[in-house]
C-alpha positions in Angstrom: -24.9 50.6 75.9 -25.3 52.7 78.9 -26.1 56.7 79.0 -23.2 57.0 81.7 -20.5 55.1 83.2 -19.5 56.4 86.5 -16.0 55.4 87.5 -15.5 55.7 91.3 -18.4 54.6 93.6 -17.8 56.9 96.8 -19.6 60.0 97.5 -18.9 61.8 94.4 -19.5 58.9 92.0 -22.4 57.4 93.9 -24.2 60.6 94.1 -23.7 61.2 90.4 -25.1 57.8 89.6 -28.1 58.6 92.0 -29.0 61.6 90.4 -28.5 60.4 86.7 -30.6 57.3 87.5 -33.3 59.1 88.9 -33.5 61.4 85.8 -34.1 58.1 83.6 -30.8 57.4 82.4 -29.0 54.0 82.3 -26.1 54.2 84.5 -23.2 51.8 85.3 -21.3 52.6 88.7 -17.8 51.1 88.9 -15.7 51.0 92.1 -12.4 49.5 92.6 -13.0 48.9 96.4 -15.3 46.8 98.3 -18.9 48.0 99.1 -18.9 49.8 102.5 -15.2 49.9 103.0 -13.5 52.9 104.7 -11.1 55.6 103.2 -9.0 58.5 104.4 -11.3 61.5 105.0 -12.1 64.3 107.4 -15.6 63.3 106.3 -17.1 66.7 107.7 -20.2 67.8 105.7 -21.0 71.6 106.0 -24.7 72.8 105.7 -24.7 73.2 101.9 -23.8 69.5 101.7 -26.3 68.4 104.2 -29.1 70.4 102.3 -28.0 68.3 99.1 -28.5 64.9 101.1 -31.9 66.3 102.3 -32.9 67.0 98.7 -31.8 63.4 97.6 -33.7 62.1 100.4 -30.5 60.6 102.2 -30.2 62.6 105.2 -32.8 60.8 107.3 -30.7 57.6 106.7 -27.4 59.4 107.9 -29.4 60.4 111.0 -30.5 56.8 111.6 -27.0 55.6 111.4 -26.4 57.2 114.7 -24.3 60.1 113.3 -25.0 63.0 115.5 -26.0 66.5 114.2 -23.3 69.0 115.0 -24.9 72.1 115.9 -22.0 74.0 117.9 -18.8 75.0 116.4 -16.0 76.3 118.8 -12.9 78.2 117.2 -9.9 79.3 119.2 -7.0 81.4 118.0 -4.7 83.7 120.2 -6.9 85.3 122.8 -10.0 84.7 120.7 -12.9 82.1 121.4 -15.8 82.0 119.0 -18.6 79.8 119.7 -21.9 79.3 118.2 -23.8 78.0 114.9 -24.1 79.1 111.5 -27.4 80.5 110.0 -27.3 77.6 107.9 -28.8 77.1 104.3 -32.2 75.6 102.9 -33.2 75.2 106.8 -30.0 73.0 107.5 -28.1 74.5 110.3 -26.3 71.3 111.7 -23.4 69.7 110.2 -22.8 66.0 110.1 -19.7 63.8 109.7 -20.7 60.4 108.9 -17.9 57.8 108.7 -17.3 57.1 105.1 -18.1 53.5 105.2 -21.7 54.8 106.2 -22.0 57.7 103.8 -20.6 56.0 100.7 -22.8 53.0 101.2 -25.9 54.9 101.7 -25.5 56.8 98.5 -24.6 53.5 96.6 -27.7 51.9 97.9 -29.8 54.9 96.8 -28.4 54.8 93.5 -29.1 51.2 93.2 -32.8 51.6 94.3 -32.9 54.5 91.6 -32.0 51.9 89.0 -28.1 52.4 88.5 -26.1 49.0 88.2 -23.2 48.7 90.6 -20.1 46.5 90.4 -17.5 46.6 93.2 -13.9 45.5 92.9 -13.7 46.7 89.6 -10.8 48.5 88.1 -11.0 50.6 84.7 -7.9 49.9 83.0 -8.5 51.8 79.5 -11.0 54.0 77.7 -12.8 53.1 74.3 -12.7 55.8 71.8 -14.2 56.2 68.3 -12.4 57.2 65.1 -12.4 61.0 65.9 -10.8 60.2 69.4 -14.0 60.7 71.3 -14.2 58.6 74.5 -17.2 56.2 74.1 -16.5 53.6 76.8 -14.2 51.8 79.3 -12.2 48.7 79.6 -11.7 47.2 82.8 -11.1 44.2 84.9 -13.1 42.4 87.8 -11.1 39.6 89.4 -9.9 37.5 86.6 -12.3 38.7 84.0 -11.9 41.5 81.5 -14.8 43.5 80.2 -15.6 46.3 77.7 -18.7 48.5 78.3 -19.8 51.5 76.2 -21.7 54.7 77.1 -22.3 58.2 75.8 -20.5 59.7 78.7 -17.7 58.4 81.0 -17.7 60.4 84.4 -14.4 60.4 86.4 -15.3 60.4 90.0 -12.2 58.3 91.2 -10.4 60.7 93.4 -7.4 62.8 93.5 -5.4 60.2 91.6 -7.9 59.7 89.0 -7.4 56.9 86.5 -9.7 58.6 84.2 -7.9 61.9 84.4 -4.8 60.2 83.5 -6.2 58.2 80.6 -7.6 61.3 79.0 -4.4 63.4 80.0 -6.5 66.0 81.7 -4.0 69.0 82.3 -3.6 70.9 85.4 -5.2 74.4 84.9 -4.2 75.5 88.4 -1.6 73.7 90.5 -0.1 75.0 94.0 2.4 73.4 96.2 1.6 70.9 99.0 1.0 72.9 102.2 0.3 70.6 105.0 0.4 67.0 106.3 -2.4 65.5 108.4 -2.7 62.9 110.8 -5.9 61.7 112.7 -7.5 59.1 114.6 -10.8 58.2 116.6 -11.4 58.5 120.5 -14.1 57.1 122.6 -15.3 58.8 125.7 -14.3 62.2 124.4 -17.4 64.6 124.6 -16.8 67.3 121.7 -18.3 69.6 119.5 -16.8 70.7 116.0 -13.7 72.4 117.5 -10.9 74.4 115.7 -7.7 75.4 117.4 -5.3 77.4 115.5 -1.7 78.6 116.2 1.3 79.4 114.0 2.2 76.2 112.3 -0.4 74.1 113.7 -4.2 73.4 113.4 -6.3 70.9 115.5 -9.8 69.9 115.1 -12.3 67.6 116.7 -15.5 66.1 114.9 -18.0 63.8 116.5 -18.9 61.0 114.1 -20.8 57.5 114.3 -20.5 55.1 117.1 -20.0 57.8 119.9 -16.4 58.4 118.4 -14.6 61.6 117.9 -12.4 62.1 115.2 -9.3 64.4 116.1 -7.2 65.7 113.5 -3.9 67.4 113.6 -2.1 69.6 110.8 1.7 70.4 110.5 3.5 72.3 108.0 4.4 70.1 104.8 7.9 71.0 105.4 7.9 69.0 108.8 6.6 65.8 106.9 9.8 63.7 107.0 10.4 64.5 110.6 6.8 63.9 111.8 6.5 60.5 109.9 9.5 59.0 112.1 7.2 59.1 115.3 3.8 60.3 114.2 1.9 59.5 117.4 4.3 61.4 119.5 4.1 64.3 117.3 0.3 64.2 116.9 0.0 64.0 120.7 2.6 66.9 121.2 0.8 69.0 118.6 -2.4 68.8 120.5 -1.0 69.5 123.9 0.8 72.8 122.6 -2.2 74.0 120.3 -5.0 72.7 122.8 -4.2 72.1 126.1 -7.5 71.8 127.5 -8.5 69.2 124.6 -5.4 67.4 125.6 -6.4 67.0 129.3 -9.8 65.6 127.8 -7.9 63.2 126.0 -6.5 61.6 129.1 -9.9 60.5 130.1 -10.5 59.0 126.5 -9.5 56.0 124.9 -7.8 55.8 121.3 -10.3 53.5 119.4 -8.3 53.2 116.0 -4.8 53.4 114.6 -3.3 56.6 113.7 -3.8 57.6 110.0 -2.2 60.2 108.1 -1.0 61.6 104.8 1.6 64.2 103.5 0.0 64.2 99.8 -2.7 66.8 99.9 -2.7 68.2 96.6 -4.0 71.5 95.4 -5.3 71.8 91.9 -8.0 72.2 89.2 -7.6 69.8 86.2 -9.4 70.4 82.9 -12.9 69.4 83.8 -14.2 67.8 80.5 -13.5 66.8 77.0 -15.3 64.8 74.2 -17.1 62.1 76.0 -15.7 62.6 79.4 -15.9 64.7 82.5 -14.4 64.8 86.1 -16.2 65.4 89.2 -15.2 65.6 92.9 -11.6 65.2 93.7 -10.9 64.0 90.4 -11.1 67.5 88.8 -10.4 69.5 91.7 -8.7 68.9 95.1 -7.4 71.1 97.8 -6.1 70.6 101.3 -8.4 69.1 103.8 -7.9 71.6 106.4 -11.3 73.4 105.7 -13.1 70.0 105.1 -14.7 71.3 102.1 -14.0 68.2 99.8 -17.5 66.4 99.9 -19.5 69.4 100.2 -17.9 70.8 97.1 -18.3 67.5 95.3 -22.1 67.5 96.1 -22.2 70.8 94.3 -20.3 69.6 91.4 -22.7 66.7 91.0 -25.9 68.7 91.1 -24.3 71.3 88.5 -23.4 68.4 86.1 -26.3 66.4 86.3 -28.7 69.6 85.8 -26.5 71.0 83.1 -26.3 67.8 81.2 -30.0 67.8 81.0 -31.4 65.9 77.9 -28.1 65.9 76.0 -27.1 62.4 77.1 -27.7 60.0 74.4 -28.4 62.8 71.8 -26.2 65.1 69.8 -22.6 64.9 70.9 -22.1 68.4 70.3 -24.9 69.5 72.4 -23.4 67.2 75.2 -20.0 68.7 74.8 -21.5 72.2 75.0 -23.3 71.3 78.2 -19.9 70.0 79.6 -18.1 73.0 78.8 -20.7 75.0 80.7 -20.2 72.6 83.7 -16.5 73.2 83.5 -16.8 76.9 83.5 -19.4 77.0 86.3 -17.3 74.6 88.3 -14.1 76.9 88.3 -16.1 79.9 89.0 -18.0 78.3 91.9 -14.9 76.7 93.7 -12.2 79.5 93.2 -12.9 81.6 96.4 -13.2 78.5 98.5 -9.9 77.3 97.0 -8.0 80.4 97.7 -9.5 80.5 101.3 -8.3 76.9 101.9 -4.7 77.9 100.7 -4.8 80.9 103.0 -5.8 78.5 106.2 -3.2 75.7 104.9 -0.2 78.1 105.2 -0.7 77.9 108.9 0.8 81.4 109.1 0.6 83.5 112.0 -2.8 85.6 111.8 -2.2 89.2 111.2 -3.4 92.0 113.6 -6.1 93.1 111.3 -7.7 89.7 111.2 -7.4 89.3 115.0 -9.1 92.8 115.3 -12.0 91.5 113.3 -12.2 88.2 115.2 -12.4 90.1 118.6 -15.3 92.1 117.5 -17.0 89.1 115.8 -16.8 86.9 119.2 -18.7 89.5 121.2 -21.7 89.6 118.8 -23.8 86.5 118.3 -25.2 87.8 114.8 -21.7 88.2 113.6 -20.7 85.0 115.0 -23.3 83.2 112.9 -22.2 85.1 109.8 -18.7 84.2 110.5 -19.6 80.4 110.6 -21.5 80.8 107.5 -18.4 81.8 106.0 -16.3 78.9 107.3 -19.0 76.6 106.0 -19.0 78.2 102.4 -22.5 79.6 102.7 -21.5 83.1 102.5 -18.6 85.0 101.2 -16.2 86.7 103.5 -17.6 90.1 102.2 -21.0 89.3 104.1 -19.2 89.6 107.4 -18.2 93.2 107.3 -21.6 94.3 108.2 -22.1 98.4 109.0 -21.9 97.2 112.8 -18.7 95.5 112.3 -17.1 98.2 110.4 -18.3 100.8 112.9 -16.6 98.9 115.8 -13.5 98.3 113.8 
């Protein structure tokens, strides 16, 4: 009998197992893929996510992996060029973008060191329920072996297409249409910062990562997905050329290091977060377009909220646990609502209106406003924080 079974051993699930195990709970962590495998991801962590890694004692291992600190952001749209760094949070001003086979493995290692039991290449195929319908465990398969395990709480941290969410029939509470399709690959010999280039119908970004590589991402409207996928590499290169010509020129001196990856299935939703004996964290419960790269950072926020809220209710009175899960669900929706709407706004890839451009022209000329603006981009501050007396006066 475990206190918690966590389904999904990547960044959301592994960090959940880590914090629960450190709190003294008996935790089973199940992952369908192999330890240290890669996955589709923008893998950028904004400063709130970096602060979480620092609190958990994992940030130094990320640094030791060779992942560079990202201390400058460049953003270009129309005639505007914004360059600088956020003020940050909890002493963390740099972003990091570790490869997922680095980050996920580090978090699994930390969870195991804290006492969690980890099983890779293991699929959950069903849930155990008691006479009242409460979830009390899982059924699964590992190779040719089937198994059942019981727990006070089953945590679905198994991604956008969550098996746990399907098995509990968690309904969507908010759902919006697909907005973009995205393609990316990694380049060697491409010096870069975090760079964001925007024009109507297009978004291009660069993100330095491990092994002296730079991730270059390109976003298209979802309406072009069927067209793009017929010759994705040509469309990818052409979008960079027309959206970020100077970056395109720099690419000519670089070398594409891996195959092009992409997705046209970037869903936007909130699911019901919890029910009797179960809860969803990370992309399982809430997913949005990757264009703002908020996924991992938001997942870490959810994990800390869940583990802090569950408190001493695991293994105790089920009614108290359910009440804690309900509070987590309410807090999650409140905390992530504004970031969700902001992401949908960016993902529309619409032409910027003149009011926004006027505001950005003022921001670019004031280093203090640049810092606040980049705090907003990172989810540290709300957009209202940008409208200082100085900005309003100049507008």
